[in-house]
C-alpha positions in Angstrom: 0.0 0.0 0.0 1.4 3.4 -1.0 1.9 6.3 1.4 -1.0 8.1 -0.2 -3.3 5.2 0.6 -2.0 5.2 4.2 -3.1 8.8 4.5 -6.4 7.8 2.9 -7.0 5.1 5.6 -5.9 7.4 8.4 -8.2 10.2 7.1 -11.0 7.8 6.7 -10.6 6.7 10.4 -10.5 10.3 11.6 -13.6 11.2 9.7 -15.4 8.2 11.1 -14.4 9.4 14.7 -12.4 6.2 15.3 -9.0 8.0 15.5 -7.6 11.4 16.4 -5.0 13.4 14.5 -2.4 13.0 17.2 -2.7 9.2 17.2 -2.4 9.1 13.4 0.7 11.3 13.4 2.3 9.0 16.1 1.5 5.9 14.1 2.8 7.4 10.8 6.0 8.4 12.6 6.5 4.9 13.9 5.9 3.5 10.4 8.9 5.5 9.1 11.0 3.2 11.4 9.3 0.0 10.2 8.2 0.7 6.6 7.3 -2.9 5.9 4.5 -2.8 8.6 1.0 -1.7 7.6 -0.4 1.4 9.1 -3.5 -0.5 10.4 -1.3 -3.1 12.0 0.6 -0.4 13.8 -2.6 1.2 15.1 -3.9 -2.1 16.4 -0.5 -3.0 17.9 -0.4 0.3 19.8 -3.9 -0.1 21.1 -5.1 3.0 19.2 -7.7 1.0 17.3 -9.5 -2.3 17.6 -9.1 -4.9 14.9 -12.8 -4.9 14.3 -12.8 -1.1 13.7 -9.8 -1.5 11.3 -11.5 -4.3 9.3 -14.7 -2.2 8.9 -12.7 0.8 7.7 -10.6 -1.3 5.3 -13.7 -3.0 4.0 -15.2 0.4 3.1 -11.9 1.7 1.7 -11.0 -1.3 -0.4 -14.6 -2.5 -1.1 -13.8 -5.9 0.2 -16.2 -7.9 2.4 -15.2 -9.2 5.9 -15.6 -12.9 6.3 -17.3 -13.7 9.6 -19.9 -16.1 11.0 -21.9 -17.8 9.5 -20.0 -17.5 6.2 -16.8 -18.7 7.9 -18.4 -21.9 9.1 -20.1 -22.6 5.8 -16.8 -22.4 3.8 -14.6 -24.5 6.1 -15.2 -27.9 4.4 -14.3 -26.3 1.0 -11.2 -24.8 2.6 -9.9 -28.1 3.9 -10.6 -29.7 0.5 -8.8 -26.9 -1.5 -5.7 -26.8 0.8 -5.4 -30.6 0.6 -5.9 -30.7 -3.2 -3.3 -28.0 -3.8 -0.9 -29.3 -1.1 -0.5 -25.8 0.5 2.1 -26.1 3.2 1.1 -25.1 6.7 4.2 -22.9 7.1 3.3 -21.0 3.9 -0.3 -20.5 5.0 0.9 -19.2 8.4 3.5 -16.9 6.9 1.2 -15.4 4.2 -1.8 -15.4 6.7 -4.4 -16.7 4.3 -6.7 -19.6 3.4 -8.6 -20.2 0.2 -11.5 -22.2 -1.2 -13.4 -22.8 -4.4 -17.1 -23.4 -5.0 -18.1 -26.4 -7.0 -20.6 -24.2 -9.0 -17.9 -21.9 -10.3 -14.5 -23.5 -11.1 -13.1 -20.3 -12.5 -13.4 -18.4 -9.2 -11.2 -18.6 -6.1 -12.1 -17.1 -2.7 -9.2 -16.0 -0.6 -9.5 -14.8 3.1 -6.4 -13.0 4.3 -5.3 -10.7 7.0 -3.6 -8.5 4.4 -5.4 -8.6 1.0 -2.7 -6.3 -0.5 0.2 -8.6 0.3 2.1 -8.7 -3.0 3.8 -12.0 -2.0 0.5 -13.6 -1.5 -0.9 -12.3 -4.8 2.2 -13.5 -6.7 1.9 -17.0 -5.1 -1.7 -17.3 -6.1 -1.5 -15.9 -9.6 1.6 -18.0 -10.5 0.4 -21.2 -8.8 -3.0 -22.5 -7.6 -5.0 -19.5 -8.9 -3.5 -19.2 -12.3 -6.2 -18.2 -14.9 -8.8 -17.8 -12.1 -10.8 -14.8 -10.8 -9.8 -14.1 -7.3 -12.3 -12.7 -4.8 -10.6 -11.4 -1.6 -12.1 -11.4 1.9 -10.8 -9.6 5.0 -10.7 -11.7 8.1 -10.0 -11.1 11.8 -6.8 -12.6 13.3 -8.7 -14.8 15.7 -10.9 -16.3 12.9 -7.9 -16.8 10.6 -5.9 -18.6 13.3 -8.8 -20.8 14.4 -9.5 -21.8 10.8 -5.8 -22.6 10.0 -5.7 -24.7 13.2 -8.7 -26.7 12.1 -7.3 -27.1 8.5 -4.0 -28.5 9.7 -5.4 -30.1 12.8 -2.8 -28.5 15.1 -2.5 -29.8 18.6 -2.1 -27.4 21.4 1.1 -27.7 23.4 1.3 -26.3 26.9 4.3 -24.2 27.8 6.8 -25.8 30.2 9.1 -24.2 32.6 12.0 -24.3 30.3 10.5 -21.9 27.8 11.1 -18.1 28.0 7.7 -16.7 29.0 9.0 -13.2 28.9 10.2 -13.5 25.3 6.9 -15.0 24.2 5.0 -12.2 26.0 6.9 -9.6 24.0 6.5 -11.1 20.6 4.7 -8.7 18.2 1.7 -11.0 17.5 1.0 -11.4 21.2 1.4 -7.7 21.8 -1.0 -7.0 18.9 -3.5 -9.5 20.2 -3.6 -8.1 23.7 -3.8 -4.5 22.6 -6.6 -5.5 20.1 -8.6 -7.1 23.0 -8.3 -3.9 25.0 -9.1 -1.7 22.1 -12.2 -3.8 21.3 -13.3 -3.5 24.9 -13.1 0.3 24.6 -15.0 0.3 21.3 -17.8 -1.7 22.9 -17.9 0.3 26.1 -17.1 -2.8 28.1 -16.4 -2.4 31.9 -14.6 -5.8 32.2 -12.7 -8.2 30.0 -12.7 -11.9 31.0 -9.9 -14.2 29.7 -11.0 -17.7 30.5 -9.1 -20.9 29.7 -10.8 -24.0 28.4 -9.5 -27.5 27.7 -8.8 -26.9 24.0 -8.6 -23.1 23.8 -9.5 -20.0 25.6 -12.4 -17.5 25.4 -12.5 -13.7 25.8 -15.8 -12.3 27.1 -16.8 -8.6 27.6 -19.1 -7.2 30.2 -21.2 -4.6 28.3 -23.9 -2.7 30.1 -23.7 -5.1 32.9 -24.2 -8.2 30.7 -21.4 -10.7 30.0 -21.1 -11.4 26.3 -18.9 -14.1 24.7 -17.1 -12.6 21.8 -13.9 -14.3 20.8 -12.3 -17.7 20.9 -8.5 -18.4 20.4 -6.3 -21.5 20.1 -4.9 -22.9 23.3 -1.3 -22.5 22.3 -1.6 -18.7 22.5 -3.0 -18.7 26.0 0.1 -18.8 28.1 1.8 -16.1 26.0 -1.3 -13.9 26.3 -1.5 -14.4 30.1 2.2 -13.7 30.4 1.8 -10.5 28.4 -1.0 -9.2 30.6 0.9 -10.1 33.8 4.0 -8.5 32.5 2.5 -5.1 31.8 0.5 -5.3 35.1 3.7 -5.7 37.1 2.9 -9.3 38.2 5.2 -12.3 38.5 4.8 -14.2 35.2 6.4 -17.4 36.6 3.9 -17.7 39.5 0.9 -19.7 38.4 -0.3 -21.2 41.7 -1.4 -18.1 43.7 -3.9 -15.3 42.9 -2.3 -12.0 42.0 -3.6 -8.4 41.5 -2.0 -5.6 39.5 -2.8 -2.6 37.4 -1.5 -0.6 34.5 -2.4 2.4 32.4 -2.8 2.3 28.6 -4.2 4.4 25.7 -6.7 2.2 23.9 -8.7 3.3 20.9 -7.7 6.9 21.7 -8.9 6.7 25.3 -6.6 6.9 28.3 -7.6 4.0 30.5 -6.5 2.5 33.9 -6.8 -1.3 34.0 -7.0 -3.4 37.2 -6.0 -7.0 36.7 -7.1 -10.0 38.8 -5.5 -13.4 38.2 -6.8 -16.6 39.8 -5.5 -20.1 39.1 -8.1 -22.5 37.8 -8.4 -26.1 36.6 -7.5 -25.4 33.0 -5.1 -22.5 33.8 -5.1 -19.0 35.1 -8.4 -17.0 34.8 -8.0 -13.2 34.3 -10.4 -10.3 34.7 -9.5 -6.9 33.6 -11.5 -3.9 35.0 -11.4 -0.9 32.6 -11.5 2.6 34.1 -11.6 5.2 31.3 -10.1 8.6 32.4 -11.2 10.9 29.6 -15.0 11.1 30.1 -15.3 14.7 31.2 -19.1 14.5 31.9 -19.0 11.1 33.6 -19.0 12.5 37.1 -21.8 15.0 36.8 -24.6 14.8 39.4 -27.0 16.0 36.7 -26.0 13.4 34.3 -26.1 10.1 36.2 -29.9 9.5 36.2 -31.0 11.1 39.5 -34.5 12.8 39.1 -34.8 16.5 39.7 -36.7 16.1 43.0 -34.2 13.6 44.3 -31.3 15.8 43.2 -32.7 18.7 45.1 -33.0 16.6 48.3 -29.5 15.2 47.8 -27.9 18.6 47.3 -29.6 19.7 50.5 -27.7 16.9 52.3 -24.5 17.9 50.6 -25.0 21.5 51.8 -25.0 20.5 55.5 -21.7 21.4 57.2 -21.6 18.0 59.0 -23.3 14.6 59.0 -23.0 11.3 57.1 -24.5 10.5 53.7 -24.5 6.8 52.8 -24.8 5.3 49.3 -26.0 1.7 49.3 -26.4 -1.1 46.9 -24.8 -4.4 45.7 -21.5 -4.6 43.9 -21.6 -3.0 40.5 -24.6 -0.8 41.2 -22.8 2.5 40.5 -22.2 3.6 44.1 -18.6 4.8 43.3 -19.8 6.9 40.4 -22.4 8.6 42.6 -19.7 9.4 45.2 -17.2 10.7 42.6 -19.9 12.9 41.1 -20.5 14.2 44.6 -16.9 15.0 45.1 -16.8 16.8 41.7 -19.8 18.9 42.8 -18.0 19.8 46.0 -16.5 23.3 46.3 -12.9 22.2 46.4 -11.7 25.8 45.8 -12.8 26.8 49.4 -13.0 23.4 51.1 -10.7 20.5 51.7 -11.9 17.2 50.4 -10.0 13.9 51.3 -10.8 10.3 50.4 -9.8 6.9 51.7 -10.3 4.2 49.1 -9.4 0.6 48.2 -8.5 1.0 45.4 -8.5 4.6 44.1 -10.4 4.1 40.9 -10.4 7.6 39.4 -8.3 10.7 40.2 -10.4 13.7 40.9 -8.8 17.2 40.5 -8.7 19.2 43.7 -9.3 16.2 45.9 -6.6 14.5 48.0 -7.0 10.8 47.7 -5.4 8.0 49.8 -5.0 4.3 48.9 -5.2 1.9 51.8 -2.5 -0.7 52.2 -3.7 -3.3 54.8 -0.5 -5.3 54.4 1.5 -2.5 56.0 -1.1 -1.5 58.6 -2.6 1.4 56.6 -6.2 0.3 56.9 -9.4 2.3 56.7 -9.5 3.1 60.4 -5.7 3.9 60.5 -6.1 6.2 57.4 -9.2 7.9 58.9 -7.5 8.7 62.1 -4.6 10.3 60.2 -6.7 12.4 57.8 -8.8 13.7 60.7 -5.6 15.6 61.6 -5.3 16.8 58.0 -7.9 19.6 58.3 -10.6 18.1 56.1 -14.0 19.6 55.4 -15.4 16.6 53.4 -14.3 13.0 53.8 -15.2 10.2 51.4 -14.7 6.7 52.7 -14.7 4.0 50.0 -16.7 1.6 52.1 -17.7 1.1 55.8 -16.7 -2.5 56.3 -16.4 -2.8 60.1 -17.5 -1.2 63.4 -14.2 0.6 63.9 -14.5 2.4 60.6 -18.2 3.1 61.3 -17.4 4.6 64.7 -14.7 6.9 63.3 -17.1 8.1 60.6 -19.6 8.9 63.3 -17.0 10.7 65.4 -15.8 12.7 62.3 -19.4 13.8 61.7 -19.9 14.8 65.4 -16.7 16.9 65.2 -18.0 19.0 62.3 -17.0 17.0 59.2 -19.1 16.1 56.2 -18.8 12.3 55.5 -19.8 10.3 52.4 -19.4 6.5 52.2 -20.9 3.3 50.8 -22.6 0.4 52.6 -23.7 -2.9 51.2 -27.5 -3.1 51.9 -30.5 -3.8 49.6 -32.4 -0.6 50.3 -32.1 2.7 52.1 -33.9 2.0 55.3 -31.8 -1.2 56.0 -28.7 1.0 56.1 -29.8 2.5 59.4 -30.3 -0.9 61.0 -27.0 -2.2 59.5 -25.0 0.5 61.3 -26.8 -0.4 64.5 -26.1 -4.1 64.0 -22.4 -3.3 63.4 -22.2 -1.8 66.9 -22.9 1.9 66.5 -25.3 3.2 69.1 -28.8 3.7 67.5 -29.1 7.3 68.8 -25.7 8.2 67.3 -26.9 6.7 63.9 -30.0 9.0 64.0 -27.9 12.0 65.1 -25.3 11.8 62.5 -26.8 10.2 59.3 -28.4 12.9 57.2 -29.8 10.5 54.6 -29.3 7.3 52.7 -29.3 6.7 49.0 -30.0 3.2 47.5 -29.4 2.6 43.9 -29.3 0.1 41.0 -28.2 0.3 37.4 -30.6 -0.3 34.5 -29.8 -0.5 30.8 -30.9 2.4 28.6 -32.8 1.8 25.4 -30.8 2.3 22.2 -32.1 5.5 20.6 -31.3 4.2 17.1 -33.8 1.3 17.2 -36.1 1.5 20.2 -39.8 1.7 19.2 -42.8 3.3 21.0 -45.3 1.2 22.8 -48.6 2.5 21.5 -50.9 0.0 23.1 -51.6 0.8 26.7 -52.7 -2.8 27.2 -49.1 -3.8 27.3 -48.7 -2.0 30.6 -49.7 -4.2 33.6 -52.6 -2.7 35.6 -50.6 -2.5 38.8 -47.9 -0.5 37.0 -50.5 1.9 35.6 -51.9 2.4 39.1 -48.5 3.1 40.6 -47.8 5.7 37.9 -51.3 7.2 38.4 -50.6 7.4 42.2 -47.4 9.3 41.4 -49.3 11.9 39.3 -48.3 10.4 36.0 -51.4 9.3 34.0 -50.9 6.6 31.5 -52.1 8.6 28.5 -49.2 11.1 28.9 -46.4 8.5 29.0 -44.0 7.4 26.3 -43.0 3.8 26.9 -40.6 2.3 24.4 -39.4 -1.3 23.8 -36.0 -2.7 22.6 -35.5 -3.9 19.0 -31.8 -4.4 18.3 -29.5 -3.0 15.6 -25.8 -2.9 14.8 -25.2 0.2 17.0 -26.3 -1.7 20.1 -24.9 -5.1 19.0 -28.5 -6.3 18.5 -29.3 -6.1 22.2 -31.7 -3.2 22.1 -29.8 -1.4 24.8 -26.9 1.0 24.8 -25.4 2.5 28.1 -26.8 2.4 31.6 -28.4 4.8 34.0 -29.2 4.6 37.7 -32.5 4.4 39.6 -32.5 5.8 43.1 -34.2 5.7 46.4 -33.6 8.5 48.9 -34.5 8.3 52.6 -33.9 11.3 54.8 -33.2 11.0 58.6 -36.2 12.9 60.0 -37.4 13.3 63.6 -39.9 10.4 63.2 -37.1 8.1 62.0 -34.8 9.1 64.9 -37.7 8.3 67.3 -38.0 4.8 65.8 -34.2 4.2 66.0 -34.3 5.1 69.7 -36.8 2.3 70.4 -35.5 -1.0 71.9 -35.9 -3.1 68.7 -36.6 -0.9 65.7 -38.1 -2.8 62.7 -37.7 -2.2 59.0 -41.4 -1.6 58.5 -41.5 1.0 61.3 -38.6 2.8 59.6 -40.3 2.7 56.2 -43.5 4.2 57.8 -41.5 7.4 58.6 -40.6 8.0 55.0 -43.7 10.1 54.2 -45.7 10.6 51.1 -42.9 12.0 49.0 -40.8 8.9 49.3 -40.2 6.9 46.1 -38.6 3.4 46.1 -36.3 1.9 43.5 -39.1 0.3 41.5 -41.1 3.5 41.4 -38.1 5.5 40.3 -37.5 3.0 37.6 -41.1 3.1 36.4 -40.7 6.9 35.9 -37.7 6.3 33.7 -39.5 3.6 31.7 -42.5 5.9 31.3 -40.2 8.5 29.8 -38.8 5.9 27.4 -35.3 6.0 28.9 -35.4 2.3 29.6 -37.9 -0.5 29.1 -40.5 -1.7 31.5 -39.1 -5.2 31.3 -35.7 -4.0 32.4 -37.1 -2.1 35.4 -39.1 -5.1 36.6 -36.1 -7.4 36.2 -33.8 -5.1 38.2 -36.2 -3.7 40.8 -39.4 -5.7 40.4 -39.1 -7.4 43.8 -39.1 -4.0 45.5 -42.7 -3.5 46.6 -44.4 -0.1 46.6 -44.6 1.4 50.0 
């Protein structure tokens, strides 16, 4: 490919929003040092682009189709037959990165799937040999599909690495570096929060958690597994020779144009080490905006009133993965750090917030949550954010900080807002101190948002269950004025019907009636809920409001918060 066509590909990617000018300039500069390497391969190797995005761009630029399922499966018997008939050596197919097949209905045509359809050596081999006097139709193909097909053609057997092989050398080989960077870039493209690398008996699978749902995406040959694991462990600062014990690490990378922190967890399994990579993008300027995380205007007004108090505790509750950290980070961003001192104690520090002093706990050296809190109370804070209240000692220090004039935000693992008050009391904090210090509790869950490109209106009110219609009516939202929508599925949302997530909330203030209940000998959950008042809205009801506006679907709300009964 000529330099002008390189520029054409780069410009095409920029116009499509898949690449920025700085990344293109960096890749072109690197290509000057390695002129035999394609621009697209460099972009994928550097993690600036996912292979899938590159293939889509090349397909449009070169007007060549991409071979994928189910076409790949359909042609495999013909591929085996053609390679056997023409005695194509395995080493040649691997070096030129191609396979070919012919249809019985058209003997004058040859189909060729290749990683690089402009490879002059491949074209010369075909035209002077097996494809002489034939019309060649080229197909682009992803590396994983090419490798899997070649493995099946030549019936390769996987060979596990032994201790005598140089894992570090294998981890630094260009194909392995390209594969790992491609996985991470694809995760960024699909907005995945986690990447799972899971070994199987005869291969390994890579799955992505997208909008909270784990999706199987890619399968690879087993012989690549140890090198891939070693590569990830190497860049995460882990011991690549240790395969018997769990390990945790982290690294930062620029993937598909996005600066991302990656947390790595490695756990040994029956078939090998299982890896989970948590992706934490750093460049989403509007991510931590209280007005942009799904909280309704009336709830936001109440929450800001809690934030405005000079002291007291505000708790955010919910299970793991319910968006609690995002709510707390948005709270910190909304804090007036110009005139107030905000400190955090976290495990781990997920995002760095400008103007906020953040501390990472290290239990192995004694820097635990309680130890860190005792220290930062002498650091003149106005606002303290505690990553999680895990024990009675942390809870009591949080209460003490509140009583001495500090504003405290933290998380707690409970199913709803009212239970948080009882949970603190069960941990050993005196009930009267809970009532005196806690300003309010937020409970939350995440629901998937409908894809705006394909969601369709629900015009028939009969599709709305009567109890849902009654709940909306009781909240002052008559059914006739609502705009329910339902998922359909399209390429933009990977045919799921959903794209992105938002939160549903439940806010319970600590009023005088609630404090009176807490001071009783054995306060019950129902007695606490009875103090919430008419304005209280539970998780299910908040979700129904979002469904009624067409933000999410009714089915999604009922699946996530359907068990929460109306109060």
